[in-house]
MARLUM-818617 format. One record per residue (C-alpha): residue number from 0; x, y, z. Coordinates in nm, 4 decimals, padded with zeros to 6 digits. Example, Ala and Ser with C-alpha at 12.3 -4.5 7.8 and 13.67 -1.06 7.14 Angstrom:
<rs>
   num         px         py         pz
     0    01.2300   -00.4500    00.7800
     1    01.3670   -00.1060    00.7140
</rs>
This chain:
<rs>
   num         px         py         pz
     0    02.5632   -01.5662   -02.6721
     1    02.1969   -01.6296   -02.7571
     2    02.1542   -01.8579   -02.4524
     3    02.3183   -01.6026   -02.2242
     4    02.0639   -01.4057   -02.0152
     5    02.0042   -01.0484   -02.1260
     6    02.1312   -00.9185   -01.7929
     7    02.4747   -01.0744   -01.8395
     8    02.7183   -00.7792   -01.8611
     9    02.8773   -00.9021   -02.1816
    10    02.5471   -00.9586   -02.3546
    11    02.4121   -00.6259   -02.2308
    12    02.7170   -00.4524   -02.3781
    13    02.6316   -00.6119   -02.7143
    14    02.2653   -00.5089   -02.6861
    15    02.3234   -00.1568   -02.5555
    16    02.3922    00.0269   -02.8867
    17    02.0502   -00.0742   -03.0215
    18    01.8801    00.0170   -02.6947
    19    02.0393    00.3619   -02.7053
    20    01.9247    00.3986   -03.0676
    21    01.5759    00.3140   -02.9418
    22    01.5998    00.5985   -02.6898
    23    01.7186    00.8408   -02.9574
    24    01.4284    00.7424   -03.1830
    25    01.1786    00.7874   -02.9004
    26    01.3200    01.1302   -02.8134
    27    01.3125    01.2390   -03.1783
    28    00.9519    01.1274   -03.2215
    29    00.8528    01.3033   -02.9011
    30    01.0091    01.6183   -03.0431
    31    00.8226    01.5700   -03.3716
    32    00.4934    01.5455   -03.1850
    33    00.5676    01.8404   -02.9574
    34    00.6561    02.0573   -03.2577
    35    00.3052    01.9846   -03.3907
    36    00.1318    02.0761   -03.0657
    37    00.0507    01.7240   -02.9513
    38   -00.0052    01.6771   -02.5802
    39    00.1542    01.3589   -02.4474
    40   -00.0883    01.1737   -02.2208
    41   -00.0447    00.8734   -01.9923
    42   -00.3474    00.6418   -02.0096
    43   -00.4124    00.3956   -01.7271
    44   -00.3250    00.0369   -01.8169
    45   -00.6021   -00.1258   -01.6092
    46   -00.9381   -00.1233   -01.7845
    47   -01.2930   -00.2520   -01.7522
    48   -01.2661   -00.3828   -02.1075
    49   -00.9370   -00.4529   -02.2860
    50   -01.0950   -00.4040   -02.6274
    51   -01.3702   -00.5790   -02.8187
    52   -01.2079   -00.7274   -03.1263
    53   -01.2614   -01.1000   -03.1665
    54   -00.8993   -01.2016   -03.2150
    55   -00.7345   -00.9791   -02.9532
    56   -00.6591   -01.1568   -02.6258
    57   -00.6027   -00.9846   -02.2931
    58   -00.4446   -01.0517   -01.9562
    59   -00.7046   -01.0521   -01.6794
    60   -00.6504   -00.9704   -01.3135
    61   -00.8573   -00.9267   -00.9986
    62   -00.8925   -00.5820   -00.8420
    63   -00.9747   -00.6189   -00.4713
    64   -01.1800   -00.3316   -00.3310
    65   -01.1664   -00.1900    00.0211
    66   -01.4657   -00.4092    00.0979
    67   -01.2676   -00.7187    00.0022
    68   -01.4781   -00.7853   -00.3064
    69   -01.3005   -00.8885   -00.6245
    70   -01.3681   -00.7344   -00.9633
    71   -01.2210   -00.8584   -01.2896
    72   -01.0153   -00.6002   -01.4755
    73   -00.7795   -00.6241   -01.7711
    74   -00.4469   -00.4888   -01.8866
    75   -00.5356   -00.2921   -02.1966
    76   -00.4484   -00.4192   -02.5440
    77   -00.4442   -00.0572   -02.6612
    78   -00.4912    00.2827   -02.4934
    79   -00.7602    00.3613   -02.7517
    80   -01.0681    00.3705   -02.5290
    81   -00.9005    00.5940   -02.2699
    82   -00.7599    00.8297   -02.5325
    83   -01.0933    00.8690   -02.7104
    84   -01.2485    00.9638   -02.3774
    85   -00.9890    01.2433   -02.3618
    86   -01.1007    01.3577   -02.7082
    87   -01.4578    01.3680   -02.5799
    88   -01.3288    01.5730   -02.2855
    89   -01.1947    01.8377   -02.5226
    90   -00.8388    01.7415   -02.6196
    91   -00.7644    01.7835   -02.9898
    92   -00.4128    01.6440   -03.0492
    93   -00.2885    01.3757   -02.8120
    94   -00.0237    01.1044   -02.8194
    95    00.0942    00.8299   -02.5862
    96    00.3873    00.5904   -02.5672
    97    00.1911    00.3181   -02.3901
    98    00.2902   -00.0232   -02.2666
    99    00.0211   -00.2644   -02.3823
   100   -00.0378   -00.6347   -02.3278
   101   -00.1649   -00.9017   -02.5673
   102   -00.2017   -01.2637   -02.4710
   103   -00.1461   -01.5573   -02.7073
   104    00.1162   -01.3522   -02.8941
   105    00.4838   -01.4417   -02.8799
   106    00.7404   -01.4687   -03.1575
   107    01.0142   -01.2850   -03.3475
   108    00.7840   -00.9840   -03.4029
   109    00.5501   -01.0277   -03.1053
   110    00.6022   -00.9771   -02.7333
   111    00.3236   -01.0201   -02.4731
   112    00.4151   -00.6714   -02.3484
   113    00.5256   -00.4073   -02.5954
   114    00.5253   -00.0328   -02.6587
   115    00.2539    00.1183   -02.8735
   116    00.2734    00.4765   -02.9919
   117   -00.0804    00.5979   -03.0437
   118   -00.1880    00.9453   -03.1531
   119   -00.5062    01.1290   -03.2551
   120   -00.5891    01.4362   -03.4604
   121   -00.9334    01.5960   -03.4240
   122   -01.1016    01.7283   -03.7408
   123   -00.8199    01.6075   -03.9676
   124   -00.8271    01.3557   -04.2518
   125   -00.6773    01.0168   -04.1787
   126   -00.4338    01.0637   -04.4678
   127   -00.2318    01.3009   -04.2473
   128   -00.1505    01.0058   -04.0220
   129    00.0225    00.8356   -04.3144
   130    00.2533    01.1352   -04.3510
   131    00.3173    01.1339   -03.9742
   132    00.4195    00.7677   -03.9823
   133    00.6554    00.8140   -04.2754
   134    00.8248    01.1019   -04.0927
   135    00.8620    00.8904   -03.7785
   136    01.0164    00.6055   -03.9773
   137    01.2697    00.8537   -04.1143
   138    01.3503    00.9733   -03.7609
   139    01.4040    00.6141   -03.6440
   140    01.6490    00.5603   -03.9294
   141    01.8406    00.8769   -03.8460
   142    01.8579    00.7653   -03.4817
   143    02.0056    00.4324   -03.5955
   144    02.2527    00.5959   -03.8341
   145    02.1005    00.4518   -04.1496
   146    01.8738    00.5434   -04.4378
   147    01.7033    00.2059   -04.4723
   148    01.4644   -00.0124   -04.2787
   149    01.5686   -00.3759   -04.3087
   150    01.4127   -00.7151   -04.2255
   151    01.6158   -01.0122   -04.3401
   152    01.7128   -00.9486   -04.7008
   153    01.4295   -00.6992   -04.7647
   154    01.4936   -00.3253   -04.7437
   155    01.2663   -00.0219   -04.7417
   156    01.3619    00.3432   -04.7875
   157    01.1188    00.5563   -04.5824
   158    01.2595    00.8718   -04.7401
   159    01.0942    00.7776   -05.0712
   160    00.7262    00.8683   -05.1270
   161    00.5119    00.5843   -04.9919
   162    00.2950    00.3647   -05.2137
   163   -00.0794    00.3654   -05.1406
   164   -00.2993    00.0759   -05.2513
   165   -00.6488   -00.0290   -05.1472
   166   -00.7069   -00.3730   -04.9996
   167   -00.9264   -00.4611   -05.2985
   168   -00.6505   -00.3579   -05.5399
   169   -00.3947   -00.5631   -05.3477
   170   -00.6169   -00.8740   -05.3508
   171   -00.6582   -00.8384   -05.7270
   172   -00.2883   -00.7737   -05.7890
   173   -00.1340   -01.0427   -05.5713
   174   -00.4051   -01.3104   -05.5488
   175   -00.6298   -01.2528   -05.8508
   176   -00.9318   -01.2113   -05.6218
   177   -01.2209   -00.9672   -05.6752
   178   -01.2707   -00.8943   -05.3070
   179   -01.5596   -00.6467   -05.3286
   180   -01.7594   -00.8951   -05.5381
   181   -01.7717   -01.1167   -05.2281
   182   -01.9446   -00.8488   -05.0177
   183   -02.3218   -00.8319   -05.0650
   184   -02.5549   -00.5609   -04.9423
   185   -02.6371   -00.7756   -04.6375
   186   -02.2731   -00.8555   -04.5599
   187   -01.9758   -01.0672   -04.6680
   188   -02.0356   -01.3922   -04.8589
   189   -01.7992   -01.6618   -04.7194
   190   -01.8650   -01.9093   -05.0013
   191   -01.7881   -01.6546   -05.2718
   192   -01.4557   -01.5586   -05.1158
   193   -01.3618   -01.9198   -05.0393
   194   -01.4253   -02.0173   -05.4026
   195   -01.1984   -01.7421   -05.5323
   196   -00.9331   -01.8176   -05.2710
   197   -00.9342   -02.1884   -05.3548
   198   -00.8983   -02.1055   -05.7239
   199   -00.5942   -01.8976   -05.6302
   200   -00.4445   -02.1953   -05.4446
   201   -00.5192   -02.0786   -05.0909
   202   -00.6280   -02.3565   -04.8561
   203   -00.9828   -02.3204   -04.7195
   204   -01.1843   -02.5280   -04.4717
   205   -01.5565   -02.5947   -04.4837
   206   -01.6248   -02.4025   -04.1621
   207   -01.4135   -02.0965   -04.2495
   208   -01.5835   -01.7625   -04.2063
   209   -01.5342   -01.4811   -04.4569
   210   -01.2915   -01.3217   -04.2116
   211   -01.0960   -01.6465   -04.1790
   212   -01.0425   -01.6655   -04.5540
   213   -00.9700   -01.2928   -04.5807
   214   -00.7011   -01.3147   -04.3124
   215   -00.5394   -01.6203   -04.4688
   216   -00.5143   -01.4576   -04.8115
   217   -00.3840   -01.1367   -04.6554
   218   -00.1100   -01.3134   -04.4595
   219   -00.0078   -01.5641   -04.7278
   220   -00.0426   -01.3672   -05.0491
   221   -00.0564   -00.9941   -04.9772
   222    00.1585   -00.8940   -04.6790
   223    00.4864   -01.0506   -04.8030
   224    00.4809   -00.8113   -05.1031
   225    00.4203   -00.4907   -04.9089
   226    00.6811   -00.2336   -04.8110
   227    00.9554   -00.3517   -05.0451
   228    01.1749   -00.0593   -05.1474
   229    00.9388    00.1974   -04.9972
   230    00.6635    00.2130   -04.7356
   231    00.3266    00.0753   -04.8469
   232   -00.0043    00.2055   -04.7166
   233   -00.2712   -00.0661   -04.7446
   234   -00.5861    00.1466   -04.7466
   235   -00.9661    00.1070   -04.7463
   236   -01.0150   -00.2153   -04.5530
   237   -01.3454   -00.4009   -04.5923
   238   -01.5924   -00.2663   -04.3381
   239   -01.6195   -00.6158   -04.1854
   240   -01.2494   -00.5887   -04.0917
   241   -01.2674   -00.2369   -03.9490
   242   -01.4719   -00.2467   -03.6302
   243   -01.3529    00.0951   -03.5125
   244   -01.3454    00.2874   -03.8419
   245   -01.6135    00.4878   -04.0194
   246   -01.7352    00.3684   -04.3589
   247   -01.6021    00.5237   -04.6781
   248   -01.8397    00.7870   -04.8111
   249   -01.8246    00.6523   -05.1670
   250   -01.8627    00.2796   -05.0870
   251   -02.0030    00.1475   -04.7572
   252   -01.8412   -00.1908   -04.8258
   253   -01.5084   -00.0266   -04.7431
   254   -01.3920    00.1666   -04.4379
   255   -01.1400    00.4368   -04.3508
   256   -00.8891    00.1928   -04.2109
   257   -00.5310    00.1505   -04.3306
   258   -00.2148   -00.0313   -04.2300
   259    00.1434    00.0698   -04.3065
   260    00.4023   -00.1901   -04.4032
   261    00.7804   -00.1895   -04.4327
   262    00.9766   -00.4949   -04.5514
   263    00.6603   -00.7085   -04.5376
   264    00.6110   -00.6165   -04.1691
   265    00.3030   -00.4336   -04.0410
   266    00.4091   -00.1190   -03.8548
   267    00.0917    00.0810   -03.7955
   268   -00.2865    00.0591   -03.8036
   269   -00.4903    00.3785   -03.8548
   270   -00.8512    00.4899   -03.8816
   271   -01.0923    00.7605   -03.9651
   272   -01.2639    00.7046   -03.6327
   273   -01.6191    00.5814   -03.5923
   274   -01.8118    00.8128   -03.3575
   275   -02.1630    00.6626   -03.3747
   276   -02.2144    00.4889   -03.0378
   277   -02.5083    00.2767   -03.1570
   278   -02.3138    00.1461   -03.4565
   279   -02.0053    00.0931   -03.2411
   280   -02.2100   -00.1091   -02.9911
   281   -02.3499   -00.3237   -03.2719
   282   -02.0025   -00.3925   -03.4078
   283   -01.8598   -00.4754   -03.0658
   284   -02.1450   -00.7135   -02.9955
   285   -02.0874   -00.8877   -03.3284
   286   -01.7158   -00.9167   -03.2497
   287   -01.7908   -01.0723   -02.9119
   288   -02.0305   -01.3244   -03.0693
   289   -01.7426   -01.4291   -03.2952
   290   -01.5010   -01.4406   -03.0020
   291   -01.7375   -01.6658   -02.8094
   292   -01.7737   -01.8941   -03.1135
   293   -01.4001   -01.9296   -03.1728
   294   -01.2475   -01.8993   -02.8237
   295   -01.5354   -01.9615   -02.5820
   296   -01.4946   -01.6285   -02.4029
   297   -01.5986   -01.2639   -02.4280
   298   -01.4978   -00.9305   -02.2779
   299   -01.7421   -00.6767   -02.1336
   300   -01.8272   -00.3581   -02.3198
   301   -01.6895   -00.0359   -02.1753
   302   -02.0142    00.1548   -02.1264
   303   -01.8257    00.4719   -02.0322
   304   -01.6444    00.4544   -02.3652
   305   -01.9696    00.4177   -02.5587
   306   -02.1193    00.7088   -02.3646
   307   -01.8112    00.9241   -02.4335
   308   -01.8217    00.8340   -02.8022
   309   -02.1460    01.0306   -02.8377
   310   -01.9513    01.3460   -02.7504
   311   -01.6320    01.2669   -02.9398
   312   -01.5615    01.4997   -03.2336
   313   -01.4632    01.3667   -03.5789
   314   -01.1038    01.2479   -03.5538
   315   -00.8354    01.0295   -03.7022
   316   -00.6177    00.7985   -03.4953
   317   -00.3345    00.5519   -03.5380
   318   -00.1341    00.2967   -03.3415
   319    00.2317    00.2300   -03.4301
   320    00.4290   -00.0695   -03.3066
   321    00.7260    00.1281   -03.1779
   322    00.9410   -00.1778   -03.1022
   323    00.8937   -00.3079   -03.4574
   324    01.0005    00.0251   -03.6017
   325    01.3167    00.0149   -03.3897
   326    01.3770   -00.3461   -03.5023
   327    01.3666   -00.2531   -03.8692
   328    01.5713    00.0652   -03.8292
   329    01.8445   -00.1322   -03.6555
   330    01.8144   -00.4430   -03.8778
   331    01.7660   -00.6845   -03.5870
   332    01.5520   -00.9961   -03.6433
   333    01.3755   -01.0316   -03.3073
   334    01.1706   -00.7928   -03.0975
   335    01.3438   -00.9003   -02.7741
   336    01.6615   -00.7379   -02.9060
   337    01.5069   -00.3898   -02.8819
   338    01.3403   -00.4309   -02.5392
   339    01.5421   -00.3018   -02.2438
   340    01.4142   -00.5913   -02.0302
   341    01.2548   -00.8648   -02.2427
   342    00.9526   -01.0470   -02.1024
   343    01.0657   -01.3772   -01.9407
</rs>
C-alpha cells in the first residue's frame, strides 16, 4: 500500500483514524489555550523576510503590484515576526496554528510545508512554556487513546515529570565535552571545541566553524539520548545558538533558549524573547553573513519587525511541531502519515 497514492479510497481509509486523532488533538489543544485566555491569531504567510537564521531556507515568490512591478516576498518559516508585532500592538497571550514552509527539508520527520503551533506569554517566565508543552503532549496522547509517545522502539511518558538539563550538562554527560570552556569573552573558540570533539570521536573538518562542530555533536551524541521514558527539556543554549533569545542573567555565554525532546525527537523550541532591537539587528546581520558564506544567499531584514521590537514587552514564546507531536502520539514513523494531504 505504500506506493498507492494517499487519495486512493482504500489507503485513505487506512490513514483516516490517525487523521481524526490529529483533529481531536488540535481541538483539545485549542481548548487548553482558550481556557488560559489565549487569543488565537492568524498571521499572514507572505512576508518581507522569512526569518534571519543562517540555516533556515525559505520559498521565494514574486508579488506583482498594480503597477506591474515585481517584488520578492517569501512564505514564512515561522509566524514569529508577525506575532511579535501583535505583542508590540498590545496583545498579551496569543497562539497560532500556522502553516509554515521550509526549503531543503524533506524526510521522515520533515515536510516542506507543515503545521507549527506557536504561542506567546507576556511578562511570564519561559519555564511556563515547558509546562504548557507537557500538557499538550498529554492531550495528544489522550486524543490518540494512549498514554505513551512512541518513535520506533523508544517510548516516552509525558504524564511523568519532565527532565530538565542544560546544554552544557548534556555535552559533559553524553560527549565528555566542557562546552562553556570553548566560549571566550569575545565569542566561541572553534579550535577549542573541535579539539574536544575530536577527542570524543566526533569527526571534524579543518574549515568547521564552532557552530558546525556544536551541531554535529548535538545531533550525533546528545539528541539520541533525550526524551527516553519522559520528556527532556534541553535548556540554556549557548548564546551563539540562540539568535532570538535574551542572555541568561547569571552567565552571558548562555541564553534563555530551550528545546523539548520526546523519544530522541525535537518537538518544540522556546525562548525568553530578546527585545533589544539593536542587539537583534546585530545578531541577524551576523546570521546573514554566515548564510552568505555557506549558501551564497541572504534574506532581507524585516525593518518593521525591528521597529516593533522596541515596543514589545518582555515575553516568552515557543514553537511546537504539531505534526511531529501527532506522529509520536499515534506511533507512526513518517510525517506524511499525519498530513491530510501530503506535499507531492
